[in-house]
Residue, then its C-alpha position, 0 to 999 in steps of 0.5 A: m641862689n643868690k638874691d640880689v635886690n636888683s634880681f628877678e629872683s628877689s621878687k619872686i614868692d618865698i615858696v616856704t612861706n607862701t609870701c610875696p614882697k610887698i610894697k610900703v609907704i611908712a609916713m613919719g611925722n608930728v601932725l601937732m607940728k605943721d611943718d613936721a607933718i609933711g610925710i603925713e600929708v604927702a601920704k595922704g594926697i596919694e594914698e588912694r592911687l598908692l592903694e589902687t596899685g596895691i601899695e600899703v600906706i602905713y601912718a606911724e606918724t611919731d611911732v617908728q617901732y609901729g611902722i618897723s613892726n609892719i614890715q616884713e623881711n622881703d617888703f621894699i619900703f618908702v619912708l616919707d618924712a620931713a628930715 
């Protein structure tokens, strides 16, 4: 079975691991450098609405490795960053 990102099949629950894809927002930025913290500030501003819809918010700040460690294979991710 071909699992294309745009197909319905890609969003079904994985029977083997009993997991379904999650949507996650990873907020990047340095809060000490005010203009570089835009990703963090935007995430703070929309976090409540995201959580209400089941979207997980991950504050990675300057730790890219931490952000990546919170991603599973089937997750859909959005990255908020100033760059």
